[in-house]
N, C-alpha and C positions, 0 to 999 in steps of 0.2 A: 506495499499498496503506500509505501514511502514513496517508493524508489518512481510509485506510479504518479506520486504529484511530482515527484523533483520534476520527470518526464515531461510532465504536461509546464510545471512552472518554466523549464529553459527552451519550450517550442515558443511559450508565448509571448520572452524576449529577443527569440530568434527572429520572425514572424512580425517583429518591431525594427527591430537591423535589418531585416530583406525590406522592408516600408519604404526607410531611410535611404534605402542603396538606389531606389527607385527617385531618386528629388533630386536637385539639382546637384545642391554637392555631394550626393556618392555615388551621383554618375561618373562624375568630375574624378572620384577619389579612387575610382575602378578600374576609368579606363588609363590611371597611370600602373596601378598593380593590374594591370593587364599584362604591359610593358616587364613590371620586373618582371613576374612570372615567366612569361615567353621564354626570358634567357636564360632566367636560371634551372626551367622545367626541360627546354631543349637539351642541356646536355648530364642532364641524368639518366640511367636507362637500368632496365631488368626488367620482371613478370610482372609484378603484379604493384599498384599504384592508391597507393588510399587517402583520400581526404575526410578527413572529419571538423566536422561541423560545417551547415550551405548559410551561409552570413548572407548571402546574398541569390539572387535568381538570375545566376549567370551560369556557363561553362568554364572554366576557370584551367581543364586540361589540354586544351585543345594544341599545344605547345607540346603536348608530350608527344614521346615515340612509342612509350609502356599501353600494349595492348588491351592487357586486363586492368580496368580504372572501378574504382567501386566509392562511393562518397556513402559517411555516414555523417546520421542524422538523428536525435533522438525526439524530434515528429511522429506523430504517422495517424493516419499515413499520410505516410514518403511526399509532403510537399515539394521539395526542391527538384523531384523526378523531375518536372511536366520544361523545366528550359532545359534537359540533360538529352544528351544525343539516347538512340534505345544503343546501343553497345554496353551502357554505364549502368554498372549495376549500383540499388541503393538499398541497404541495411540502414533497420534502426536502430540505435543503440547510444548513449552515454557516455561521452570525452575516457570517461574514467573503469566502463567496463566495456569493452572493444569490443564485438563477434567478432571476433578473431584469431584465431589458431596462431601462437606465438612460431619466432623466427620465421615469418611466412609472406612478409612486405621488403617490399627493398625501397619503394622513398612513401611517405608520406605526410601529408599534408596540411601545414594547419592554418586556418586565415579567419584572425581575428577569435581563436578558439580560446584560447586561454584568456579572456577578457571576458570572457559571459561564463566560464566550468564554474560549474561550485570550488572544485579542488584545485589549480594549476599545477599543483605537483603533481598527482596523481592522474593526470590527464597524464603529462612529461613522462612517470612511470610506465601507463600502458603504449606510451609508441616506443620506448626503450625493449619492451615484450616484443611488442608483433616483430618488430626490425631485423633482418638478419645482422647478420655482420656485414661491416661496411657500408649498411645501408645509412640513406639519408633521410633527413626530418627538414623540411622549409614553413617555417612561423614567418605569419604577416602580425604586424601587435601594431596599437599604436605609442607616438611615445609621449610621455606626461612633462618630459622638455621642453613641450613645445607652445608655441600656439596654438595647439588644440590644448595641448593637459590643464592650458594654462585657461582657456574658456570653460574648459571643465570645474577650475574653480573655484572663478570667479561667478558662473552663475550656477551656482548652487542649488537653487530653486527646479532647475532646468536637469536632473542629471537620475531624474528618473525617466526622460524619455533618451533614447537610441541615437546614437549611440553613445551619448557621455555617464546612463549610468552602467555600465562595464569600469570594469579595476586596469584600469592606466598603467601598465608596468615597463619598465627600462631596457632596455636592447642588453644590457649589463649583468642586473639580477637574473635575467632570463638565459644567456651566456652562462650566469656562476649556478644554476640549476643541471644544467647543461653539463657541463663540466663534472657533477657533481655524477654522476647517473651513467657516466663512462661517455662523452660523445667530447670530438674535434672540431673546432670551433669553423669551418668553412669559408666563409664571409661573411657582411653584414652589410647592407646595402640603405640607408637611407633615402625614403622617399616624400614628393608630398611636401613642397619649402613653401607653401601660400599657405593664407594664413584659409580659416575655412567660414569662406561666406558666401550664403546666395548667389549676393548677383552676378547671376553670368558674367555681363560684359567686364567687371571688378576682375571675376577669377581669370579670363583670357590675358587684358591686361599686364598682368599678373605672370604670364606666365616664364618671364624671364628668371624670376626664383631659383629657377627648377631644374635649367643653365649656371645658374652661377651656384645656390645653393650645396649642392653635391663637395663642389671642391671647394667651398671656403667656410662653411658653416654646417655640415655634414650632422651634428651634435642635436641641428634643431626640427631636421626633420619633423612631419606631423605625424609618417609612420615608417617602420623600419622592418626589410626582411632581411634573416638572420639561415641560415644554410648552416648545418651539420651534420655529420657521421657520428656513426655511434662507432668507438672506438672495441677492436676485438685487441684480450689478451692473454702473449699464447704464451705456450709454457720450447723456451730451449732449454734440449739438452745439452749435459753437460759434457764433454768429451774429454776421455782417460786420457793424462798424460802421459807419455810413453819415455817417462823418461830414467836414468837410472840411478838406484837411492842415491844419494849425499851419503857422504863419507862424514861421520863427526870428527875426525882430524883435520887436521891441518893440511893442506898438501906438501908444504913440505916438511912436517916432520914424519922421520921413518915408521912405514909400520910396524908390529911384532909379526915376530919369525913362529915357525913352529921352532 
């Protein structure tokens, strides 16, 4: 009963977030995130790709060369399947309890999943469990140390609305958690350096901030993308040292004879 209540609550939050992505600001962010994901997913290979959480009614895995793609979301019936191609499978499940076998997935995508998960730590542990050795996880997150984070703090009365009701975590904290779970950070890509404004004309005039922001003030990006690889610890066999046993006597001291 508790799990069903949790699933319903998470589904309502995801519906609000998908509705926000249909607006002007959400569409601007989605366009930027598509470009970032296309560059990253095109270089990741394997047999199975798993997307945990459907924050937007959009197909984000188009650039991936992995044939078998699965989307897991807490809503049932799975609403995001309407925007996905027929070959993409949909499953109902929570980020902290994925209905996937361990050590079976090559790439996991978390599109703003950690901000709205009940326990981000448990969600990352599940990612580590389902990933194969040398598998990759791709994370999209909102940056609290940016204009987006400042808007969330100043307009506290609107935190109940998406996406401001989520828990914004910095990229450094996410990378620390990944390191503790045995991941190596491959790359971090900040993006969307424009302020979160709804005026379409103003947002177009500020597109020059995207070109300069990555170079001059990368820490102020409104969102970030993290790629990490699951580290595998192997046992190194110790080879025997085939050397003659050293004598306890010095070489210049005569050895005793019979």
